[in-house]
N, C-alpha and C positions, 0 to 999 in steps of 0.2 A: 750513906745514902739509904733511903727507905726501900722497901720492896717495890712499891709503886714507881718510884723514881728509877730504880734499876730496870724494871720492865720497860718503862718509857724510853730509857737510854738504849736498851737492846733493840727495841722496835725501830727507833730512829736510825741506828747504825745498819740494821737490816735493810731499811728503806734506801739508805744512801748507797749501799752496795748494789741494790737492784738497779738504781738509776745509773750508776757508773758505766755499765755496759753500753748503753745506747740512750743518752739523755733525751734526745729528740723524740724517740719512740716511747720511752718508759716513764717520763714525767707525766704525760696525760694519763696513762694507765694508773700510775700511783695516786693521782688526784682523784680519780674515780673510786678507787679502793678507800681512800681517806673519807670521801663523802659518805660512804656506806657505814664505815666503822666508827668515825669520830662523832662525838655529841653534836647536835644540830647547830647550836650557836657558838661552838668552840672556834675562835679566830675566824668567824664567818666572813667578815669584810676582806681579810687577807686572802682567804681561800678563794673568794669570789674574784678578787683582782687577779690572782694567779691563773684561774680558769679563763678569764677573759683574755689575758695575754697569750695563753697557749692557743685559744680558738682563733684569735685574730693575728697571731704571729707578729705582734707589734713590737715596739721598741723595748718593752719590759721583757718580752720573751727573749729578745736578742741579748739583753742584759743577763738573764738567767743562763743562757748558753755561754756567755763570756766567763762566767764563774767556773764553768767546766773546762776552760782553758788553763786554769790555774794548776799549780803543783798539786797533785792528789793528796799528799800528806797535809799541806797547808789548808786545802779545801776541807778536808775531814775535820781538822781542829777548828776551823771556822764554824762549821755546822754544829759541832759538839759544844764549843764554848760560847759562841755568840747566840745561836738559835735555841739551844737546849738550856745550857747553864745560866746564861745571862737573861734570856727572854722568857722561856717557859718555866723551868723550875725556879729560877731567881725571882721572877715577878710574883709568883705565888707566895714565896717566903717573905718578900718585901711587904706584901699586902697584910700578911698575918702580923708582922712586926709593927706596921703602922697602927693597926687596931690595938695591939698589945701595949705599945708605948705612948700612943696618942700624939705622934709627931711624924713628920715626913721621914721617909726612908728612900734614899736615892737609887735609881737604877744604875747610874754611873758616878764614878768619883774622879774628878780632875785633880792632878797634882803637878806642881813645879818641882822637878828633881833638883833644879839649879836655877839661880838668877843670872848665871853667866850666858852670854850669847856672842856669837862671832860676827853678828851684823848689828847695824843700828838703824832700823827702819823708821821713816818719818810717821809720827802719829802712833807709834806702838809704846804702850806704857812700860813694856818690859825694857825698852831701851833706856828708861830712866832709873831702873833698879841698879843696885850694886851688884858686883860680880863675886861676892864673897860668901853667899848664902847657899846652902844645899840641905836637902833632905837625905839622910843617910840611907843606905840600903836596909838597915835595921828599922828606921822610921817607916820606910815604904812598905816593908814586909809586915809591920805591925798594923798599919792602916788597912792593907789588904786583908789581913787575917780578921780584923774586926769587921771590915766590910762584908766578907763572906758569911760571917755569922748572921748578918742582917739580911742576906740574900743577894748582895751586890757582887757581880762577877765581871763587870765592865770597868776598865780603868784607862784613863786618858791622860797623857802627859802634855803639859804646856810649859811655858817658860818665860824668859830665857829660851835657850836652845837645848832641848832634852838630849840630843845626840852628842852633845859635848861629853856625855857620860854613857857612851855606847855600851861598854863592857858591863857597867852596873845594871843597865836596863835589860840586857840579855840575861844576866844572872837572875833578875826578878822573874823574867819569863820562865826560867828553868825551875824556880822555886814554887811557881804557881801555874802549872801547865793546864789547870782547869779554868783559867781566866783568858779573856781577850784584852790585849794592850794595844791601844791606838796612840800614836804620838803626832801631835802637830809639830812640824819641822820645816825649816827653810830649805831643806834638801841638799844643802851644799856639802854635807858630810857623809852622804850615802855613797858607798864605794863597793867594789867587788867583794872585799872581805866581809863587809856588813851584810851584803845580800846572802852570802853563804851562811852567816850566823842566823839570819831570819829563816832560811830554809831549814836550818837545824832545829830551832826552837818551835817554829811553825805558828806562834800565837802573837806575833807582833806586826802591826800594820801602820805605815806611815800616812799621814795626811799632809801633803806638801803645800806650802803656801805659794800662791801665784796671784799676781795682782793685774793680770791682763797680758798683753803682748810685750815685747821686749822693752820698748821705750817706757811704757807706763810702769812695768814691773821694776825696772832698774832705776827709775827716777825716785822710787820710794825705798828700794832695797839695796841699791848699790850697783855700780857698773860691773857687768859680767855675771851677775847672779842668775839672770834668766837662762843663759846657756848652761850653767851648772845644774839648774833644775831640769833642763831638757835631758842632760846626760844622766841625771839620777833616774828620771822616769824611763829612759831607754834601758838602763840596767835592770830595773825592777820588772819591766815587761819582759826582757830577755830571759829572766830567771823565773818567769810565771808566778810572780809574787803580787798579791793584792795591794793596791794603794789607792788613795783618793786625793783630792785637791781641797785646799781651804783658801777661800777668796774673800778678802775684805772689800766691800764696794764703798766708794767715796763719790764726792761731787766731781772728781777728775777722771775716774776710770770706769764709771757705771756703764757707758756705751760700749766700751771694749768688752767687759765681762759679761754682758747680757747678749752679745751678738752670736749669730750662728757660727761664725768662724771660731770664736772662743770655745764654744761647746764642742765643735768638731775637733779642735785642737786637743782638748782633754780626752775626748772618746778615742781618737787616733793614737794618743800617747799610752792608752791602756788603763786610764783611770776608771774605777768602778763607781765612785761617788764624788760628789762635790758639796761642800757646805759653804754657803754664802753667809757672811757676817756683815751686818750694818756697822759702819764706822762709829765708835763710841768716844765721846770727848772726855776721856778719863785722864786726870793729871792736871796739875796747875798750869802746865805749859801746853796743853793739848791744842792741836791745830783745828780750831772750830770751823775754819773755812772748808774743811773736808766733809762736813756734814752734808749729806744729800738734801736737796730741796724736795718739797712734796712731789713736784713733777718728776724729778729724777728717781725717787723712791717708787713712784707709780710705774715708771718704765721697768724697773727691776720686778716688781710685783707681776706685771703682765707678762714679760718676756720669759721669766723662769717657768711660769705655768704653761706657756706655749711650748717651750723646749721639753718640758716634762712629758709632753704627749707625743714627742717625736724622736728624742735623742736616747740612745741606749746607755744612759748613765742615771744613777740615783741622785737627785738633786733636792736639797732642802735650804730654804731661806730662813735663817735663824730668827729673823725679826718678822717677816711677813707671812710665815707659815704657822703662827702660834695657834690658829684655829684647829689644827690637826692634833694638838697636844693639850688643848684646854688652857691656853694662856701661858704665863710665865712658868718655866720649868725649874727655876733656881730655888735656892733655899732648902735644898734636899728633896724637893717634890719629885724631880727626876735626876737632879745632879747637884753637886756642891764642889767647891774649889779649895784646895789646901796649898798655900804658897810655900816658897822655899824656906821661909822662916818658921813654918808650922802653923800660921794663922789659918783658922777654918773660916772661909768666907762663903756667903750664900751664892755668890755668882762670880765667874772669872772676870767679869767686867766691873764689878762693884766691890771696892776694896775696904770694907768695914767688917769688924768682927768683934765678938765677945770672948772668944775662946782660942787657945792654942793647943794643938794636938800633943805637944810635949807635956802638957799639964792636965789635959782632959781626955776622956775617951771619945770615940766617934759618936756614941750614943749621947753623951753629955753635950756634945757640940750641937747635935740635932735638937736637943731640948733646951738649948740656950735661948735667952730672950730675943735675940735678932732672928734666929731661925724659927722660933715659934711665932714671931710677928709675921713672917712669910707664910707659915702654915695657916694662920688664922685669917689672913687677908687675901690669899690667892682665890680666884683671879683678881687682878687689880683693876680690870676694866672689862665690862660685858662686851665691848668691841675688841675682838681678838687681834685687830690691826693696831691696837694700842695696848700691848701686853706688859710692857716693862715698867717696873716701879721707879726707874731712873729716867729713861729716855722719853717716855710718853706720859708718865704720871709722877713727875718728880716730887710732887707734894706727898706722895706715899713713902718714898725712900727717905725724904727729910724727916717725916714724922716717926718712922720705924727706928731710924738710927738714933734720934734724940730720945725717944721714949725707952729704947733698950739699953741706952748707954754705950753703944758700940763705938769703937775708936777706929780711926783710919789706919790701914795697914801698909800704906806705901812705904817702900824701904828707905827712901832718901828724902822726899819732899812731901810730907803729909798734906792731903787736901781736905779742907773742911766740907762737910756735907752741904752747907749753904753755898759754897763756891761751885760745887759740882752741880747742884740742882738749879741754881740760877742760870747756868749755861744751858741746861736742858729745857728750861721753862719756855723760852722763845721758840725753840724747835717744836716742842709739844703743842704750843698754840697754833703754830703754822700747819702742823700736820693733821690736827684734829678735823678740820672740815673735809679734807681729802680722805682721811681714814673713814670717817662716817659715811661719806658718799660711796666709797668702794665696798664698805661692809654692808650697807643697806642694799646695794645692787646685787650682791651675791647671797644675801640673807634677808630677803624681803619681810620675813616674819619679824625681824628686829624692829621694824617701824612701829609695831604695835606696842 
């Protein structure tokens, strides 16, 4: 760590200690001091949003105070690893390496520790994978070490069900205490012992999958899963551990998961964040009838924005909020995905690759033909409500896969890019008029 980084870390730790005594009184004072000492444009919009939240005592302010209900050691690790290592220091190093190597460098790396899962959810590509594939702890450690060299300190587990390998994941947390580890999980394997392990390592955060209320959730995930999720959230809340929710919205559950009642359920359960994911028709046997209609997707677009202004939970819609991150974030622009076989994929939803992490370095993967095609073509659409090269611009994915020579990485039943993109073409055509209308309404300058 350089002298500058050391001084920044010391300053942040001192600031956090100052806040701990009385958050409601000291956060405003610290913001005033920061405005005087920090460069004028440094994270200006974020600082402005925090000041507004404090002044108005709005839902975002309530969310800030909820963070101060967490276990103090876990909270300190979150601030150090997520805010400083991953976001402040890490982003600067990533930017330097993007310029140095001429390719994307990710803020986060997603990995499948295993293809195994204890559930079989309708419409989930992981349900079609085999149960014999795993990244070893040595593999995961190597990926993280390479990632940190590039400035990446945020690691996210997908699957399969990552918590099938609880002990291994805790060991990785111990090996890399300077990183934040988030895991998408069905929540059914979270118990008292694992909560104690999370309190011990301090840098592991679950994002529990929930598809709505009990009937909607269990119709997709299996009888009794909803109650197990409720038990897991109650345990996490009782132990003052941070967690969030992951929700896939479909043509069947969109009304449930966009409702006031659903948001209140998440808030009251103790969740700090929720990630909404649009259903993706990935796989030869994908249930295309689960794709939301334009009208249903519009409901999600409007309701999430409404709740964002009233509910004390950080919510983001992976498909409809692309304008806040400049379009598609895959291909290493903000993240990439490594499956349990080691294939390095540009997106967790798009299973094509040129390289395998067992044969190539992380940097070589980022400079591979498919990843460079992402780098050279992003954003894929000026309308940020049509960000994806698969779902809303399938001709882009079709072209990139064929020109780069990438192959399908599905474990059991490989899907051709033509088969996948043909499924998405009709959806894209139907969504385009609605997307253009919504985009022009919120961005009138785009009409020119």
